[in-house]
C-alpha positions in Angstrom: 101.3 109.8 87.5 103.7 111.7 89.7 104.4 111.5 93.4 106.2 113.7 95.8 109.2 112.2 97.6 111.8 113.5 99.9 114.7 111.2 98.9 115.8 107.7 98.2 118.4 105.3 99.7 120.0 102.7 97.7 121.3 100.2 100.3 118.9 100.3 103.3 119.5 97.6 105.8 116.9 98.4 108.6 113.8 98.9 106.4 112.6 95.3 105.9 114.2 92.0 105.0 117.5 92.0 103.2 119.1 95.0 101.5 116.4 97.5 100.3 115.9 100.3 97.9 114.1 102.8 100.2 111.8 105.6 99.0 111.1 108.4 101.5 107.7 109.9 100.7 107.1 113.5 101.4 104.3 114.6 103.7 103.0 113.3 107.0 99.9 114.1 109.1 101.5 113.1 112.4 103.7 115.4 114.5 105.5 112.8 116.7 107.5 114.6 119.4 110.5 112.3 118.7 110.2 112.4 114.9 113.7 112.2 113.4 112.5 113.2 109.9 110.8 116.6 110.4 111.9 117.6 106.9 109.4 115.1 105.5 106.3 116.7 107.2 105.5 119.3 104.6 103.3 117.9 101.8 104.5 120.6 99.4 108.2 119.8 99.9 110.5 117.4 98.3 110.5 116.7 94.5 108.1 115.1 92.0 109.0 111.8 90.4 107.2 109.1 88.4 107.0 105.5 89.4 108.9 104.7 86.2 111.8 106.9 87.3 112.0 105.2 90.7 111.9 101.7 89.1 114.6 102.7 86.7 116.7 103.8 89.7 115.9 100.5 91.5 117.1 98.6 88.4 120.5 100.3 88.5 121.0 98.8 92.0 119.1 95.5 91.6 122.1 93.3 91.5 122.8 94.3 95.1 119.2 94.0 96.2 118.4 90.4 95.3 117.7 89.4 98.9 115.7 92.6 99.6 113.3 94.8 97.6 111.6 98.1 97.8 110.5 99.9 100.9 108.2 102.9 100.9 108.6 105.0 104.1 108.4 108.7 104.9 106.8 110.8 105.8 103.7 108.8 105.3 103.5 106.8 102.1 99.8 106.0 102.4 99.1 109.8 102.1 99.8 109.3 98.3 97.9 106.0 97.8 97.4 106.1 94.0 101.1 106.8 93.3 102.2 104.2 95.9 99.9 101.6 94.4 101.4 102.2 90.9 104.9 102.0 92.3 104.2 98.7 94.1 102.3 97.3 91.1 105.3 97.9 88.9 107.6 96.3 91.4 105.5 93.2 91.7 105.4 92.9 87.9 109.2 92.6 88.2 109.0 90.1 91.0 110.3 92.7 93.5 109.4 92.3 97.2 107.5 95.3 98.5 107.5 96.6 102.1 105.3 99.4 103.4 106.6 101.3 106.4 103.7 103.3 107.8 102.1 104.9 110.9 98.7 104.5 109.2 97.7 108.0 110.3 95.6 108.5 107.1 93.7 105.2 107.3 89.9 105.3 107.7 87.9 102.2 108.5 85.0 103.8 106.6 86.8 104.7 103.4 89.9 102.7 102.6 89.5 101.6 99.0 92.5 103.5 97.8 94.7 102.1 100.5 93.4 98.6 99.8 94.7 99.0 96.2 98.1 99.6 97.7 97.8 96.6 100.0 97.0 94.4 96.9 100.7 94.7 96.0 102.2 94.8 99.5 104.2 91.8 100.7 105.0 93.2 104.2 103.8 96.0 106.4 106.1 97.6 109.0 103.6 99.4 111.3 104.6 101.9 113.9 102.4 101.9 117.0 103.4 105.0 118.9 101.3 104.5 122.0 98.5 102.0 122.9 96.4 104.6 124.7 94.5 106.9 122.4 94.6 110.0 124.5 98.3 109.6 125.2 98.8 108.9 121.5 97.2 112.2 120.7 99.5 114.1 123.2 102.5 112.4 121.5 101.5 112.7 117.8 98.7 115.1 117.5 96.0 112.5 116.8 94.4 109.5 118.5 95.1 105.9 117.5 91.7 104.2 117.1 92.0 104.2 113.2 95.7 103.1 113.5 94.7 100.1 115.6 91.9 99.4 113.1 94.5 99.4 110.3 96.5 96.8 112.2 93.3 94.6 112.4 92.5 95.3 108.8 95.8 94.0 107.5 95.5 91.0 109.9 92.2 90.2 108.2 93.8 90.5 104.8 96.6 88.2 105.9 99.4 90.6 105.2 102.5 89.9 107.3 103.3 92.7 109.8 106.3 93.8 111.7 105.4 96.1 114.6 107.7 98.9 115.7 107.5 100.7 119.0 109.8 103.5 120.2 110.3 103.6 123.9 110.5 107.2 125.2 111.4 107.7 128.8 108.4 109.2 130.7 106.1 108.9 127.7 105.9 105.3 126.3 107.7 103.3 129.0 104.8 102.8 131.4 104.7 99.1 132.4 100.9 98.8 132.2 100.7 100.4 128.9 103.4 98.3 127.4 101.6 95.2 128.7 98.4 96.5 127.1 100.2 96.9 123.8 101.3 93.3 124.1 97.7 92.2 124.7 96.6 94.0 121.6 99.4 92.5 119.5 98.4 89.0 120.6 95.3 89.5 118.4 97.5 89.8 115.3 97.9 86.3 113.9 100.0 87.9 111.1 102.6 89.3 113.5 106.1 88.3 112.2 108.4 90.5 114.2 108.5 93.1 117.0 111.1 95.8 117.0 111.3 97.8 120.3 113.5 100.8 119.7 115.2 103.0 122.2 114.4 106.7 121.9 117.4 108.9 120.8 117.8 112.6 120.3 120.1 112.6 117.3 117.6 114.6 115.2 118.2 117.8 117.3 120.5 119.3 114.7 117.8 118.8 112.0 115.3 120.8 114.1 117.8 123.5 114.7 118.6 123.7 110.9 114.9 123.9 110.1 114.2 126.5 112.8 111.9 124.2 114.7 111.9 123.9 118.5 112.8 120.4 119.5 109.8 119.0 121.5 111.7 116.8 124.0 114.7 118.9 125.0 115.0 117.4 128.4 114.2 113.8 127.6 117.3 111.6 127.9 118.0 108.8 125.3 116.9 105.3 126.4 119.6 102.7 127.0 119.5 99.4 125.0 118.9 97.6 128.3 115.8 99.8 128.8 114.5 98.8 125.3 115.2 95.1 126.1 113.2 95.4 129.4 110.3 97.1 127.6 110.3 94.4 125.0 110.0 91.7 127.7 107.0 93.5 129.1 105.3 93.7 125.7 106.1 90.0 125.1 104.5 89.1 128.5 101.4 90.9 127.4 101.4 89.0 124.1 101.6 85.7 126.1 98.9 86.7 128.5 96.6 87.6 125.5 97.3 84.3 123.8 96.5 82.3 127.0 93.1 83.9 127.2 92.2 82.8 123.6 
């Protein structure tokens, strides 16, 4: 079986615990206005590889990756569930920690057998929740978020540890009430192990120019680290409020 990937990174340090071998999958159904990897959108781009080839490359670095493992990111890894399941299965046979970095845009509560096969071999999910409000989520990414929040609850029910990532974009995802609502939702996730609140940046602008794509947020300023810290505090207050009501 072959999958289509964009690239790999041999020493990833922000893609899960420890030092990671990171596989960037090609293709994504979302069109996030702040996406910093627009070159991974096209499902026909990238190159074809086998899971065996990726594991062979992992093995060449494994002495440096003992505290980490393999992370599948993208693009959207779950858009190629059969290939991803094979890669993660082979990794687990070698005792390698597996991390899935996803936005869950392809998840369906009614038809998720192929994704469940991936989750059988997944040690950690890093889930991006772009916006807690579905209509605002659609404005930001091109689709609503009901199925994404359902995915969060699904992996909770499966008992798979999750790290939540949320990018704070000035004027779009920094509303106090919506950040608080996000926290209240996260309070339902008993498998929540970490919360990463990331400040928006515009360092991807040169990529868009190179690809001939208009940058969607030309007038949106980067968020300061202090702004991200403040947003995280609001989300945490929502988590605490949700827990108190349980």
